[in-house]
C-alpha positions as CSV (number, residue, x, y, z in Angstrom):
1,M,0.0,0.0,0.0
2,T,1.4,3.4,-1.0
3,L,1.3,6.5,1.1
4,Y,-1.5,7.9,-1.1
5,T,-3.6,4.8,-1.0
6,R,-3.0,4.5,2.8
7,F,-4.4,8.0,3.3
8,A,-7.3,7.3,1.0
9,A,-8.1,4.5,3.4
10,H,-7.6,6.8,6.4
11,L,-10.1,9.3,4.8
12,N,-12.6,6.5,4.2
13,A,-12.3,5.5,7.8
14,A,-12.9,9.2,8.9
15,L,-16.0,9.3,6.7
16,D,-17.2,6.0,8.1
17,A,-16.8,7.5,11.6
18,L,-19.0,10.5,10.6
19,V,-21.6,8.1,9.2
20,A,-21.6,6.2,12.5
21,S,-22.0,9.5,14.5
22,G,-24.9,10.6,12.3
23,D,-23.0,13.5,10.8
24,L,-23.1,12.0,7.3
25,P,-25.9,9.8,5.8
26,A,-24.9,6.3,4.9
27,G,-24.6,5.1,1.3
28,L,-23.1,8.3,-0.3
29,E,-21.1,7.7,-3.5
30,R,-17.4,8.3,-2.8
31,R,-15.8,7.5,-6.1
32,A,-15.2,11.2,-6.9
33,V,-13.4,11.8,-3.6
34,T,-9.6,12.2,-4.1
35,V,-6.5,12.4,-2.0
36,E,-3.6,14.1,-3.9
37,P,-0.8,16.6,-3.6
38,P,-2.0,20.2,-3.4
39,R,-1.1,22.4,-6.4
40,D,0.6,24.8,-4.0
41,T,3.0,22.9,-1.7
42,S,2.8,25.7,0.8
43,H,-0.7,24.5,1.6
44,G,0.6,21.2,2.9
45,D,1.4,17.6,1.8
46,L,-2.0,16.2,0.9
47,A,-5.3,17.6,-0.1
48,T,-8.8,16.1,-0.3
49,N,-12.0,17.3,-2.0
50,A,-14.2,15.1,0.2
51,A,-16.3,17.8,1.7
52,M,-16.8,19.5,-1.6
53,V,-18.0,16.2,-3.2
54,L,-20.2,14.9,-0.4
55,A,-21.8,18.1,1.0
56,K,-24.5,18.5,-1.6
57,P,-25.8,14.9,-1.6
58,A,-25.5,15.0,2.3
59,G,-27.6,18.1,2.4
60,T,-25.0,20.1,4.4
61,N,-22.6,23.0,4.1
62,P,-19.2,22.0,2.5
63,R,-17.2,24.0,5.0
64,A,-19.0,22.7,8.0
65,L,-18.5,19.2,6.7
66,A,-14.9,19.8,6.0
67,E,-14.3,20.9,9.7
68,K,-15.8,17.6,10.9
69,I,-13.7,15.6,8.5
70,A,-10.6,17.6,9.5
71,A,-11.2,16.8,13.1
72,E,-11.3,13.1,12.4
73,L,-8.1,13.3,10.3
74,H,-6.3,15.3,13.0
75,K,-6.5,12.2,15.2
76,L,-4.0,10.4,13.0
77,S,-0.5,10.1,14.4
78,E,1.0,10.7,10.9
79,V,-0.7,14.1,10.6
80,A,1.0,17.2,12.0
81,A,-1.6,19.7,11.0
82,V,-5.0,19.9,9.2
83,S,-6.5,23.1,7.7
84,V,-9.7,23.9,5.8
85,A,-9.3,26.3,2.9
86,G,-11.8,28.2,0.9
87,P,-15.3,26.7,0.6
88,G,-14.2,23.3,2.0
89,F,-10.9,21.9,0.7
90,I,-9.0,20.0,3.4
91,N,-5.2,20.3,3.5
92,L,-3.0,17.9,5.5
93,T,0.6,18.4,6.6
94,L,2.3,15.1,7.6
95,T,4.9,14.6,10.2
96,D,8.5,14.4,9.2
97,D,8.7,10.9,10.5
98,T,5.9,9.9,8.1
99,W,8.2,10.9,5.2
100,R,11.2,9.2,6.7
101,D,9.1,6.0,6.9
102,E,8.2,6.4,3.3
103,L,11.9,6.8,2.4
104,A,12.5,3.5,4.2
105,A,9.6,1.9,2.3
106,I,11.1,2.9,-1.0
107,N,14.4,1.1,-0.2
108,D,12.5,-1.9,1.3
109,A,10.4,-2.3,-1.8
110,A,13.3,-1.8,-4.2
111,D,12.3,-2.6,-7.8
112,R,8.7,-3.3,-6.6
113,Y,8.2,0.3,-5.5
114,G,5.6,1.8,-7.8
115,R,4.2,-1.6,-8.9
116,S,0.9,-2.8,-7.8
117,D,-1.8,-5.5,-8.3
118,S,-4.6,-3.0,-9.0
119,G,-5.0,-4.3,-12.6
120,A,-4.7,-8.0,-11.7
121,G,-7.2,-10.3,-13.4
122,V,-7.5,-8.1,-16.5
123,T,-5.8,-9.1,-19.8
124,V,-4.9,-6.2,-22.1
125,N,-4.0,-6.7,-25.8
126,V,-1.6,-3.9,-27.0
127,E,-1.1,-4.0,-30.7
128,Y,1.7,-1.7,-31.9
129,V,4.0,-1.2,-34.8
130,S,2.1,-3.4,-37.3
131,A,4.1,-1.9,-40.2
132,N,3.5,-3.4,-43.6
133,P,6.0,-6.3,-44.1
134,T,7.5,-4.6,-47.1
135,G,10.9,-3.5,-45.8
136,P,13.1,-2.6,-42.8
137,M,11.7,-0.5,-40.0
138,H,12.1,3.2,-40.5
139,M,11.9,6.2,-38.2
140,G,8.2,6.6,-39.1
141,H,7.6,3.4,-37.2
142,C,9.9,4.1,-34.3
143,R,7.8,6.4,-32.1
144,G,4.7,4.1,-32.2
145,A,6.9,1.1,-31.4
146,V,8.4,2.8,-28.3
147,V,5.1,4.2,-27.1
148,G,3.4,0.8,-27.5
149,D,6.1,-1.1,-25.8
150,A,6.4,1.4,-22.9
151,L,2.6,1.4,-22.5
152,A,2.6,-2.4,-22.3
153,S,5.3,-2.3,-19.6
154,L,3.3,0.4,-17.7
155,L,0.2,-1.8,-17.7
156,E,2.2,-4.7,-16.5
157,A,3.5,-2.5,-13.6
158,I,-0.1,-2.2,-12.3
159,G,-0.7,-6.0,-12.5
160,H,-2.4,-6.4,-15.9
161,K,-1.6,-9.4,-18.0
162,V,-0.4,-7.9,-21.3
163,V,-0.2,-9.4,-24.7
164,R,2.1,-7.5,-27.1
165,E,0.8,-8.1,-30.6
166,Y,2.0,-7.3,-34.1
167,Y,-0.6,-7.5,-36.9
168,V,1.1,-8.5,-40.2
169,N,-0.7,-6.9,-43.1
170,D,0.1,-9.6,-45.6
171,A,-3.1,-9.9,-47.5
172,G,-3.2,-6.6,-49.4
173,G,-1.9,-5.3,-52.7
174,Q,1.3,-4.0,-51.1
175,V,2.6,-7.6,-50.6
176,D,2.0,-8.4,-54.3
177,V,4.2,-5.3,-55.1
178,L,6.7,-6.7,-52.6
179,A,6.7,-10.1,-54.5
180,R,7.2,-8.4,-57.8
181,S,10.0,-6.3,-56.4
182,A,11.6,-9.5,-55.0
183,H,11.2,-11.2,-58.4
184,L,13.1,-8.3,-60.0
185,R,16.0,-8.7,-57.5
186,Y,15.8,-12.5,-58.1
187,R,16.3,-12.0,-61.8
188,E,19.1,-9.5,-61.0
189,A,20.8,-12.2,-58.8
190,L,20.7,-14.5,-61.8
191,G,22.6,-12.0,-63.9
192,H,19.7,-10.3,-65.8
193,Q,20.0,-6.7,-66.5
194,V,17.1,-5.0,-64.6
195,G,18.1,-1.4,-65.1
196,E,16.3,1.3,-63.0
197,I,13.7,0.0,-60.6
198,P,10.4,0.6,-62.3
199,E,8.1,3.1,-60.5
200,G,5.7,1.4,-58.2
201,L,8.1,-1.3,-57.1
202,Y,10.2,-1.1,-53.9
203,P,13.6,0.2,-54.8
204,G,15.6,-0.5,-51.6
205,D,18.8,-2.6,-51.6
206,Y,17.4,-4.5,-48.7
207,L,15.6,-6.8,-51.3
208,K,18.8,-7.9,-52.9
209,P,19.5,-10.6,-50.3
210,V,15.9,-11.8,-50.8
211,G,16.5,-12.1,-54.5
212,E,19.8,-13.9,-54.0
213,R,18.2,-16.4,-51.7
214,L,15.4,-17.1,-54.1
215,A,17.9,-17.5,-56.9
216,A,20.0,-20.0,-54.9
217,E,16.8,-21.9,-54.0
218,H,15.0,-22.0,-57.3
219,G,17.7,-21.3,-60.0
220,D,16.3,-19.8,-63.1
221,K,13.0,-21.7,-62.9
222,Y,10.9,-18.5,-62.5
223,A,13.1,-16.0,-64.3
224,D,10.8,-15.8,-67.4
225,A,7.8,-17.6,-66.0
226,P,4.3,-16.0,-66.0
227,E,3.5,-14.1,-62.8
228,G,0.8,-16.5,-61.9
229,E,3.4,-19.3,-61.4
230,W,5.6,-17.4,-58.9
231,L,3.6,-14.6,-57.3
232,A,2.2,-16.5,-54.3
233,L,5.5,-18.3,-53.7
234,F,7.6,-15.1,-53.9
235,R,5.1,-13.3,-51.8
236,K,5.3,-15.8,-49.0
237,A,9.1,-16.0,-49.1
238,A,9.5,-12.2,-49.2
239,V,7.1,-11.6,-46.3
240,A,8.9,-14.2,-44.2
241,D,12.3,-12.5,-44.9
242,M,10.9,-9.0,-44.2
243,L,9.5,-10.2,-40.9
244,V,12.9,-11.5,-39.9
245,M,14.3,-8.1,-40.7
246,I,11.6,-6.3,-38.9
247,K,12.1,-8.4,-35.7
248,Q,15.8,-7.7,-35.9
249,D,15.2,-4.0,-36.2
250,L,12.8,-4.0,-33.3
251,A,15.2,-6.0,-31.2
252,L,17.7,-3.1,-31.6
253,L,15.1,-1.1,-29.6
254,G,14.6,-3.9,-27.1
255,I,11.2,-4.7,-28.4
256,H,9.8,-8.2,-28.7
257,H,6.2,-9.1,-29.4
258,D,4.3,-12.1,-27.9
259,L,2.2,-12.6,-31.0
260,F,2.4,-12.0,-34.7
261,S,-1.0,-12.3,-36.3
262,S,-1.3,-12.7,-40.0
263,E,-4.0,-11.0,-42.0
264,A,-3.7,-13.6,-44.7
265,E,-4.1,-16.5,-42.2
266,L,-7.1,-14.6,-40.6
267,Q,-8.9,-14.5,-43.9
268,A,-7.9,-18.1,-44.8
269,A,-9.4,-19.2,-41.5
270,G,-12.7,-17.6,-42.4
271,K,-12.6,-15.1,-39.5
272,P,-14.3,-12.2,-41.5
273,E,-17.1,-14.6,-42.5
274,Q,-17.6,-15.5,-38.8
275,A,-17.7,-11.9,-37.8
276,E,-20.2,-11.1,-40.5
277,A,-22.4,-14.0,-39.5
278,W,-22.4,-12.9,-35.9
279,L,-23.3,-9.3,-36.9
280,R,-26.1,-10.5,-39.1
281,E,-27.4,-12.7,-36.3
282,H,-27.7,-9.6,-34.2
283,D,-29.1,-7.4,-37.0
284,L,-26.0,-5.3,-37.1
285,V,-25.3,-5.9,-40.8
286,Y,-27.8,-5.3,-43.6
287,D,-27.6,-5.2,-47.4
288,G,-28.0,-1.6,-48.6
289,V,-26.7,1.1,-50.9
290,L,-24.3,3.8,-49.8
291,E,-25.1,7.4,-50.5
292,A,-23.1,9.0,-53.4
293,P,-19.8,10.6,-52.2
294,K,-20.0,14.4,-51.8
295,G,-19.4,16.1,-55.2
296,E,-20.4,13.1,-57.3
297,T,-23.3,13.6,-59.7
298,P,-25.9,10.9,-60.4
299,E,-24.3,10.3,-63.7
300,D,-20.9,9.6,-62.1
301,W,-22.3,7.4,-59.3
302,E,-23.5,3.8,-59.8
303,P,-25.3,2.6,-56.7
304,V,-24.3,-0.9,-55.7
305,E,-25.9,-3.0,-52.9
306,L,-23.3,-4.0,-50.3
307,P,-23.3,-5.5,-46.9
308,L,-23.2,-2.5,-44.5
309,F,-22.4,-2.5,-40.8
310,R,-24.7,-0.4,-38.7
311,S,-21.8,1.8,-37.6
312,T,-24.0,4.8,-36.9
313,E,-25.7,3.0,-34.0
314,F,-22.3,3.2,-32.2
315,G,-21.3,6.8,-32.9
316,D,-19.9,6.6,-36.4
317,D,-20.7,9.2,-39.1
318,Q,-22.1,6.6,-41.5
319,D,-22.7,2.9,-42.0
320,R,-19.7,1.1,-43.4
321,P,-19.4,-1.5,-46.1
322,I,-17.6,-4.7,-45.0
323,K,-17.2,-6.0,-48.6
324,K,-16.5,-4.5,-52.0
325,S,-18.7,-4.9,-55.0
326,N,-16.4,-7.8,-56.2
327,G,-17.0,-9.7,-53.0
328,A,-13.5,-9.0,-51.5
329,W,-13.3,-7.8,-47.9
330,T,-12.8,-4.1,-47.4
331,Y,-10.0,-3.0,-45.2
332,F,-12.6,-2.2,-42.6
333,G,-14.2,-5.6,-42.9
334,A,-10.9,-7.4,-42.4
335,D,-9.9,-5.1,-39.5
336,M,-13.3,-5.7,-37.9
337,A,-12.7,-9.4,-38.0
338,Y,-9.2,-9.0,-36.6
339,H,-10.5,-7.0,-33.6
340,F,-13.2,-9.6,-33.1
341,Q,-10.5,-12.2,-32.8
342,K,-8.5,-10.1,-30.4
343,A,-11.5,-9.4,-28.2
344,G,-12.0,-13.1,-27.7
345,A,-8.8,-13.4,-25.8
346,A,-8.5,-10.1,-23.9
347,D,-10.6,-7.9,-21.7
348,Q,-9.2,-4.7,-23.1
349,L,-7.8,-3.7,-26.4
350,I,-5.3,-0.9,-27.2
351,D,-4.2,0.0,-30.8
352,I,-1.2,2.3,-31.4
353,W,-1.7,3.9,-34.8
354,G,0.0,6.6,-36.8
355,A,-1.9,9.9,-36.8
356,D,-2.7,9.5,-40.5
357,H,-5.2,6.8,-39.4
358,A,-7.3,9.2,-37.4
359,G,-10.2,8.9,-39.8
360,T,-10.5,5.1,-39.0
361,V,-10.9,5.5,-35.3
362,K,-14.7,5.9,-35.1
363,R,-15.5,3.0,-37.3
364,I,-13.2,0.5,-35.5
365,T,-14.4,1.8,-32.2
366,A,-18.0,1.2,-33.3
367,A,-17.1,-2.3,-34.5
368,V,-15.5,-3.3,-31.2
369,A,-18.5,-1.9,-29.3
370,A,-20.9,-3.9,-31.4
371,L,-18.9,-7.1,-31.5
372,T,-18.3,-7.1,-27.7
373,G,-21.6,-5.7,-26.5
374,G,-19.7,-2.7,-25.2
375,K,-18.0,-4.9,-22.6
376,T,-14.5,-4.6,-24.0
377,R,-12.6,-1.3,-23.4
378,F,-11.0,-0.2,-26.6
379,D,-8.5,2.7,-26.9
380,V,-6.7,4.0,-29.9
381,K,-3.5,6.0,-29.3
382,L,-2.6,8.2,-32.2
383,V,1.1,8.9,-32.7
384,Q,2.4,11.8,-34.7
385,M,5.3,11.4,-37.1
386,V,8.9,12.4,-36.1
387,R,10.8,15.0,-38.0
388,L,14.5,14.1,-38.2
389,L,17.0,16.9,-37.9
390,R,20.8,17.2,-37.7
391,A,21.9,20.4,-36.0
392,G,18.5,21.9,-37.0
393,E,18.6,20.8,-40.7
394,P,16.3,18.1,-42.1
395,V,18.1,14.8,-42.5
396,K,18.5,13.4,-46.0
397,M,16.9,10.2,-46.9
398,S,18.8,6.9,-46.8
399,K,20.0,5.5,-50.2
400,R,20.2,2.0,-48.9
401,S,16.5,1.8,-48.0
402,G,15.3,3.6,-51.0
403,N,13.2,6.5,-49.6
404,F,13.5,6.5,-45.8
405,V,15.8,6.7,-42.8
406,T,16.1,3.3,-41.2
407,L,15.6,2.7,-37.5
408,A,18.7,0.6,-37.4
409,D,20.9,3.5,-38.6
410,V,19.5,5.8,-36.0
411,V,19.8,3.4,-33.1
412,N,23.4,2.5,-34.2
413,E,24.3,6.2,-34.1
414,V,22.8,7.4,-30.8
415,G,21.9,4.2,-29.0
416,K,18.7,2.4,-28.0
417,D,18.2,4.2,-24.7
418,V,18.5,7.7,-26.2
419,V,16.0,6.8,-28.9
420,R,13.5,5.3,-26.5
421,F,13.7,8.0,-23.9
422,T,13.4,10.8,-26.5
423,M,10.3,9.2,-28.1
424,L,8.6,9.5,-24.7
425,T,9.5,13.1,-24.0
426,R,6.4,14.4,-25.7
427,K,2.7,13.4,-25.6
428,A,2.2,10.8,-28.4
429,D,-0.2,12.9,-30.4
430,A,2.1,16.0,-30.3
431,Q,4.6,16.8,-33.1
432,M,8.2,15.8,-32.4
433,D,11.6,16.8,-33.7
434,F,14.4,14.4,-33.3
435,D,17.7,16.3,-33.6
436,F,20.7,14.0,-33.6
437,A,22.8,16.7,-32.1
438,K,20.4,17.7,-29.3
439,V,19.5,14.1,-28.1
440,V,23.1,13.4,-27.2
441,E,23.8,16.9,-25.8
442,A,25.1,17.0,-22.2
443,S,22.8,19.7,-20.9
444,K,19.8,20.3,-18.7
445,D,17.7,20.9,-21.8
446,N,18.2,17.2,-22.8
447,P,15.9,15.1,-20.6
448,V,17.8,11.9,-21.5
449,F,21.1,13.2,-20.3
450,Y,19.6,15.0,-17.3
451,V,17.9,11.9,-15.8
452,Q,20.8,9.6,-16.6
453,Y,23.2,12.2,-15.1
454,A,21.2,12.1,-11.8
455,H,21.5,8.3,-11.7
456,A,25.2,8.4,-12.5
457,R,25.8,10.9,-9.7
458,I,24.0,8.7,-7.3
459,A,26.0,5.6,-8.4
460,S,29.2,7.6,-8.0
461,L,28.5,8.2,-4.3
462,H,29.1,4.7,-3.2
463,R,32.4,4.5,-5.1
464,R,33.5,7.7,-3.5
465,A,32.4,6.6,-0.1
466,A,34.4,3.4,-0.4
467,E,37.4,5.4,-1.4
468,A,37.0,7.6,1.7
469,E,36.5,4.4,3.8
470,I,33.1,5.4,4.9
471,L,31.0,2.4,6.0
472,C,27.3,2.5,6.7
473,D,25.7,-0.3,8.7
474,A,22.6,1.8,9.4
475,A,21.1,5.1,8.6
476,D,19.7,7.6,11.1
477,L,17.0,9.2,9.0
478,S,16.2,11.7,11.8
479,R,19.3,13.6,10.5
480,L,17.5,14.5,7.3
481,D,16.0,17.9,7.3
482,T,13.0,19.7,5.6
483,R,14.9,20.3,2.4
484,E,16.0,16.7,2.0
485,L,12.5,15.4,2.9
486,A,11.1,17.6,0.1
487,L,12.9,15.2,-2.3
488,V,11.3,12.2,-0.5
489,K,7.8,13.8,-1.0
490,L,8.4,14.0,-4.7
491,A,9.7,10.4,-4.8
492,A,6.6,9.3,-3.0
493,Q,4.5,10.5,-5.9
494,Y,6.0,7.8,-8.2
495,P,3.4,5.0,-7.5
496,R,0.6,7.5,-8.0
497,T,2.2,8.7,-11.2
498,V,2.4,5.1,-12.5
499,E,-1.3,4.5,-11.6
500,G,-2.4,7.7,-13.3
501,A,-0.2,7.1,-16.4
502,A,-1.6,3.6,-16.8
503,A,-5.2,4.7,-16.4
504,A,-4.7,7.5,-19.0
505,R,-2.7,5.2,-21.3
506,E,0.1,7.9,-21.3
507,P,3.6,6.5,-20.8
508,H,5.2,9.9,-21.4
509,R,4.1,10.9,-17.9
510,I,6.8,8.7,-16.5
511,A,9.5,10.6,-18.5
512,F,8.1,13.9,-17.3
513,Y,8.1,12.7,-13.7
514,L,11.6,11.4,-13.9
515,Y,12.8,14.7,-15.3
516,D,11.2,16.6,-12.3
517,L,12.7,14.1,-9.8
518,A,16.1,14.4,-11.4
519,A,15.9,18.2,-11.3
520,E,15.0,18.2,-7.6
521,F,17.9,15.8,-6.9
522,H,20.4,18.0,-8.9
523,A,19.2,21.1,-7.0
524,L,19.9,19.4,-3.7
525,W,23.3,18.2,-4.9
526,N,24.2,21.6,-6.2
527,M,23.5,23.2,-2.8
528,G,26.8,21.6,-1.7
529,N,28.7,23.8,-4.1
530,D,27.9,26.8,-2.0
531,D,27.5,25.2,1.3
532,P,29.9,22.3,2.0
533,S,27.7,21.1,4.9
534,R,25.0,20.2,2.4
535,R,27.2,17.8,0.5
536,F,26.2,14.1,0.4
537,L,29.6,12.9,1.5
538,L,30.9,14.3,4.8
539,P,33.9,12.3,6.0
540,D,33.9,14.1,9.3
541,D,30.2,13.3,9.8
542,V,29.6,9.7,9.0
543,P,26.0,9.5,10.4
544,M,24.9,12.4,8.2
545,T,26.7,10.9,5.2
546,C,24.9,7.5,5.8
547,A,21.5,9.2,6.0
548,R,22.1,11.1,2.8
549,L,23.4,8.0,1.0
550,F,20.2,6.2,2.1
551,L,18.2,9.1,0.6
552,A,20.2,9.0,-2.6
553,D,19.8,5.2,-3.0
554,A,16.0,5.6,-2.7
555,I,16.0,8.3,-5.5
556,G,18.2,6.1,-7.6
557,Q,15.8,3.2,-7.1
558,V,12.9,5.3,-8.2
559,I,14.8,6.5,-11.3
560,R,15.7,2.9,-12.2
561,N,12.1,1.8,-11.7
562,G,10.8,4.5,-14.0
563,L,13.4,3.9,-16.6
564,A,12.6,0.2,-16.6
565,I,9.0,1.0,-17.6
566,M,10.4,3.1,-20.4
567,G,12.7,0.3,-21.5
568,V,15.8,2.4,-20.7
569,E,18.8,1.2,-18.8
570,A,20.0,3.3,-15.9
571,V,23.7,4.2,-16.4
572,Q,26.3,3.9,-13.7
573,E,28.6,6.6,-15.1
574,L,28.6,9.0,-18.1
575,N,31.6,9.2,-20.4
């Protein structure tokens, strides 16, 4: 139990006492009651809106109720002072020993601090990346990959069972183009002159090894054969090779999926037909005619009867066709069946999509709501593209890949941890610039460096203490003063930050929090530059040194815990 959940329990007990005394009616809804840090730290350590929330349904005055709640809370040994502000907000100041106890709790919990079982028993499917299997990963895929992976770790931190899934789009026209591009490289490997890569095919050199492997396996059997004889074979082989390449690229970021689901296999297994049958059984699909698109005249528009999903009943702008006029599944129809399959094995679904898919959100949300009877929570996190810069100038495209900058090239240049941390320094749907010079800059303006520098400073303390032959068998935390306990108060917000970030599906909140914690630590460290008595290592005052080392260890532990959720390794020293 964290400090905040403990005081929420204390507050509930105080409210129960008021119910027992007749000062509050029984059965009042308390879900909107909160216990949180006050916006202004001068008001105290904790604040609650209990009186403001409960006064009206209780038929009483908020301030009068607040005074009664405050009187109950003041009985707690952990509370130094309680005050009522404004119309009925209650502010609590905790004793210094309460914060010292929390500091000890951080070190006792170690890597479990901030983790909980609040989400236990709920399985969440997080689908992310899902790039078309037509080439290596590029930086357009990177941000969504990191956001999805960090979100999965965040959900695991609160006890959810998480399935990390990659949806392989191997049933569309793009994989036929891939097969034709591989066939061209196959002919090239056999010594044929292929000249310039024709427009419409994938030009990257990454397909040369695919062509060489196909040439070694099949000889010239398909060099001049009709497309119908080799297309399916080359498509399967090329997709398999691309998936190997994609998995290798993702591994550079420390990303590994639990499940790779094939769109082609989904369709071959008849999943779209099963979804359609279920929807027809529940009168959620009907045969109808779409309205003519805006701007089309009757002469330009030929109405065709299609199976339409009643998407408007679930908040969409119009009903959506699940099949084309030729009987093939629309993208929506196939995606609907895929989500139907996912919902059968998870309680909640999360999709990480590029911002260019924003127009699809309503229809898929409607489909999930229909197919699950509204019982499955479904969230889509839209991720904006990343603009690559080098010292402020746009980065030129990679010749090897054909028309994009590869993820592998970026990771090899600046490192996995820099890439992952940087991708989480902005909210996912906000625009982002990735400047190669700035992300490795050793300055306060670079969050990656600033947080890692705090951890490296903490790690250096024990090395320096050993050199000074300072041994700590125990720590007298009563030596820590108000300024040092202010750092503990911020560290104690970490579990609450994890819970809030998981509930909002926003892993960037962890990066923001770690930056603030690092800044507070650096500020405390730098006080020793002007006042030697404020330094962490005081060879002439071993008890004070041991207390401050204990404090630093706790802050280092919180930083490591947060970085672990982000998939970033905490460094012991900086070069």
